[in-house]
N, C-alpha and C positions, 0 to 999 in steps of 0.2 A: 081697694087699692090705696085709698088714703090711710087706712089703718096700718097697712104694711109700711108705708112711708113714715107714719108716725112712730112705729116701732123702731125703724132705722134712725130716726131723729133722736129718740130717747137713748139709743145705744151711743150715738155720737156725743150727745150732751152729757150723758151719764158717765163718760169715761173719766172725768175729772170734775172737781167742784167749781172750777172757774173757766169761763170761755174768754180768752183775751179778745178785746175789741180793738182792732188795729187800723189806724189811718196812716197810710204810708205814702210819702211824697216821692221818694226815690225808689224805683223798682229794683235797683241793685241791692237794696237792703232787705228785700223780702225774704230771700232764701236763708241768709244767715240768721235773720230774726226768727223765722219759723223754726229753724233747727235749734236755736237757743231755747225757745219755748218748749219744744218737744223734749229736749234733753232734760228740762225741768219737770216734765210730767204732764204738761198741758198739750193735748193733741187736737182739740176742736178749736180752730182758729177762725175768727170772724174778721175778714178783711173788708172794710167798708168801701163803698163806691163813692166816697166823698172827694176823691182826688182823681185826676186823669190817669194816674198810675194804677188804680184799683184793679182793673181787669188783667193787666199785665202781671201784677203781683200774684193774683189768684192762679193764673196760668203757670207761672214759675214755681210756686209752691206745690201745686198739684203734680207737676212733672218731676220735681227734683227733691222733695222732702219726704223721705220715708217716715211713715207713722203719723203723718199729719192728715186730719180731716179738715180741709180748708173750705170755708163757707164765704158767701158774699153777703155783706151787710148793707143797710140803707138801700135796699132794692125798692124802688118806688113805682115801677111800671113794668108792663109786659116785655118791652124791649130790653130793659136791664136784666130781667129774669132770664130771657133767652140768651143774652150775651154771657151772663155769668155761668150758665150751664155749659155753653159752648167752650168756655175757658177752663172747665174742669171743676167748678164749684160742686161740693158734695152736699151742701145744704144752703138754704137761702133764708135771709132774715130781713124783716121790714119793720119800720117804726110804728106803723099802723097797717090797716088793711082796707083796700077799696074793693068793690065788687069785681072789677075787671082783674085786679091782681089775684084775688082769691080764685077766680075762674081759671086764670092762667096756671096758678099753682096746682089746682086740682088735676090738670092734665100734664103736669110736669113730672119728669122721671126722678127728680131728687126731692127730698123732704123740705118743707117750708115751715119756718117759725114766724108767724105773724105777730105783730105788736098789738097790745090792747092796754087800755087804761081804766076800763070800767067793767063791771059785772055783765052788763048788757052786751058789750062787745065780745066778751069771752063766751057768753052763751051762744051768740050768733055764729061764732067760728066753730064752736063745738058741734053745733047742728050741721055745719058744712063738713065735718070730719076732722077738724084740727083741734086736738086736745092737748097739745104742747104749745104753749104760747109765751111770747116775750112780754113781760110787764114793763111798760115804758111810758114816760120816764118814771122810774120806780119811786124816787124820793118825792117829787112834786105830786105824784098821783096817789100818795097815801102811805107808801113805804111798807114797813114790816106789819104795822097794825092792820092795814087794808088787806094785805095778802092773807094774814091770819084769819080775818073775818070771812074771806072767801072760801076757806078750806071746807067748812061744813056744808054750805049750800051747793058748792060746785066740787064734789069730791073726786070726779074723774079727770079734772084738769090739772096739769102740771105747768109751772111757770119758771121762766128764766128772767128774774128781775135785772134790769140794766138801767143805768142813769142815776147817778148819785150813790152807786155802790162802790165801796172801797175797802181797804184792809181793816178799817175801824168798825164796819158794820156787816161785812160779808158773812161772818160766822152766824150772826143773828138771823140773817135771811136763810142761810143754809139749814138752820135748826127747824124751820117750818116744814110741816109734812107735805105741803103742796109745792115745794121748791126743789127742782131737780138740779139746778146749778145757778150760778150768777154770772153776769157778764160785766167786764170792766176793763179799763185801759191802764190801770196802775201797774200791771206787771210788765209793761213796755213803756217806761217813761220817755218823753220826747227827748230829754237830754241824753239818756243812755242810747236811744236809737240813733240820734245824730252823731254821737261819738263812736258808734259801733262797739259799745261796751256790752258784748254778748254774755260775758261771765256774770255781770250784774243782773241781766235779764233772766238768765238761767237760775240764779239764786232767788230772785223774786218769784219765778215760776214754781220753784220747789216749795217755797213757803205757801204759795196759793194752793198747790196740789195737796198739801198736807192739811188743809182746813177740814175740820170735821163736818159731816152732814148727817142728817137724820136718816 
C-alpha cells in the first residue's frame, strides 16, 4: 500500500519542477492564489499549517480550484495529519519524521512526504516504505553537493529539496538524478500575495514551470 501511495506522490510531485510552499494568513487569498499558480503550470501546492488559516485554505483550494493537488505542509503530529486529510489534502509534508507520525502516515489514505536531513534518516524511511523524501533544510543540510553524494549509495530514493532553494539555484538542484522537484516560496512573494497581484504570481509560476530537470 505504501508503494501505491508513493507512486501517487511521484505523480503529484512530478507534474512540475517546483512545488510552491505557501504560508497564507488570510483564507480569502487561498483560492485566487491557487488559481494563479495553476494557471502558471504549478499544480502541486503545499499549504503550510504555520498559520491558523492553514486548514481552511486547504479546504477551500480542494473544493474550488480545478487542477490543483493541494497538500498540507508542516505536519508535525497525528492530529494535524488527520485534520489535513479531513480538509481534503491530497498529500502531506513534514519537516522531519517521528515514529508516531510515520505510523500514522502508514495507515493514511493519502501520500506522505517526510523530511530528512541525513543519509541515516533517509535509509530508515526507505525501510518503512517511503522512498520519496523532502530534503530539509536543503541549504544548511549540505545542499546540492550532499544530495549528489547520496545518489549512488541510495539510488531508489527521490528527493524534494526545500529550504534555501530559490530561482538562483533551483536549476542546479533539478539537474541531479535523484531530485524529482524542488520546493520554494519565491513563486508567491509576500508582497504580491498581500496586494493580490495574481498576474505577477502567474508569471513567476510560468518561469518556475519552465525550469529544466533531468
